[in-house]
C-alpha positions as CSV (number, residue, x, y, z in Angstrom):
1,H,-0.6,1.3,-4.3
2,G,2.4,2.0,-6.4
3,E,6.1,1.4,-5.6
4,V,7.1,2.6,-2.1
5,H,10.2,4.6,-1.3
6,N,12.1,2.0,0.8
7,P,15.9,2.6,0.6
8,E,16.5,0.5,3.7
9,G,15.0,-2.6,2.0
10,I,12.9,-3.5,5.1
11,F,9.5,-5.1,5.4
12,Y,7.6,-1.9,6.3
13,E,4.2,-3.6,6.6
14,R,2.1,-1.3,8.9
15,I,5.0,1.0,9.9
16,P,4.0,4.7,9.3
17,G,6.0,7.0,7.2
18,Y,6.4,4.9,4.1
19,F,5.2,6.9,1.1
20,L,5.3,6.3,-2.7
21,S,8.5,6.7,-4.5
22,E,8.7,9.0,-7.6
23,K,8.2,5.8,-9.7
24,G,5.2,4.9,-7.5
25,K,3.6,8.2,-8.1
26,E,4.1,7.8,-11.9
27,Q,2.5,4.3,-11.6
28,V,-0.5,5.7,-9.9
29,H,-0.9,8.6,-12.4
30,K,-0.7,6.0,-15.2
31,L,-3.4,4.0,-13.4
32,G,-5.6,7.1,-13.0
33,K,-5.3,7.9,-16.7
34,H,-6.2,4.4,-17.6
35,L,-9.2,4.3,-15.2
36,H,-10.4,7.9,-16.0
37,K,-12.9,6.8,-18.6
38,K,-14.1,3.7,-16.7
39,P,-17.2,3.8,-14.5
40,V,-15.3,4.2,-11.2
41,K,-17.8,4.8,-8.3
42,K,-15.6,4.5,-5.2
43,I,-12.1,4.9,-4.0
44,Y,-11.1,3.0,-0.8
45,A,-8.0,3.4,1.2
46,S,-6.5,1.7,4.3
47,P,-5.0,3.9,7.0
48,L,-1.5,3.4,5.6
49,D,0.4,6.4,4.3
50,R,1.1,4.9,0.9
51,T,-2.5,3.9,0.3
52,N,-3.8,7.3,1.3
53,Q,-1.3,8.9,-1.0
54,T,-2.4,6.5,-3.8
55,A,-6.1,7.3,-3.2
56,E,-5.4,11.1,-3.2
57,I,-3.7,10.9,-6.6
58,L,-6.4,8.7,-8.0
59,A,-9.1,11.1,-6.7
60,T,-7.6,13.9,-8.9
61,Y,-8.9,11.9,-11.9
62,F,-12.3,11.5,-10.3
63,P,-13.1,14.8,-8.6
64,A,-16.7,13.8,-7.8
65,I,-15.6,10.8,-5.7
66,T,-14.8,11.1,-2.1
67,I,-12.2,8.7,-0.7
68,T,-13.6,6.2,1.8
69,H,-11.0,5.3,4.5
70,D,-11.5,2.0,6.1
71,K,-9.2,0.5,8.8
72,R,-10.4,-3.0,7.9
73,L,-8.3,-2.8,4.7
74,I,-5.1,-3.0,6.7
75,E,-2.4,-5.5,5.7
76,V,-1.9,-8.8,7.4
77,G,0.2,-8.3,10.5
78,S,3.5,-9.9,11.1
79,P,5.9,-9.8,14.0
80,L,8.7,-9.5,11.4
81,H,7.9,-5.9,10.4
82,G,11.0,-3.8,10.3
83,Q,13.2,-6.7,9.3
84,P,15.3,-6.7,6.2
85,L,13.5,-8.2,3.1
86,A,16.5,-10.5,2.6
87,D,15.7,-12.2,5.9
88,L,12.1,-12.8,4.9
89,S,13.1,-14.6,1.8
90,V,14.2,-17.5,4.1
91,H,10.5,-18.1,4.8
92,N,9.6,-17.6,1.1
93,F,7.5,-14.6,2.2
94,N,4.8,-16.9,3.4
95,F,3.0,-14.6,5.8
96,Y,0.5,-17.3,6.7
97,D,3.2,-19.5,8.2
98,D,2.7,-19.6,12.0
99,K,6.3,-18.1,12.5
100,M,5.3,-15.0,10.5
101,R,1.8,-14.2,11.9
102,C,0.8,-12.1,14.8
103,D,-2.6,-11.8,16.4
104,G,-5.1,-9.3,14.9
């Protein structure tokens, strides 16, 4: 997905309500224009708002393709969602560290 509107500067992870910024929409349109002449056969999206928004924009460049939504494409979970990004830098954004993982 493109850049997300995140003025609070938090790790939004799986939190609903995070959509693409204007820059993010421009990024996805640029990608759609680039991919338009490529043999794209499928568009997949996780259940996240920003990925669905990205898929919907890309689908405008491929009107014959239906978006496939798949909950298995969800991001790695972390108990630190909602925390300021500055706090996560202490862990070097290593989401595989035991301190940053959650079950599932």
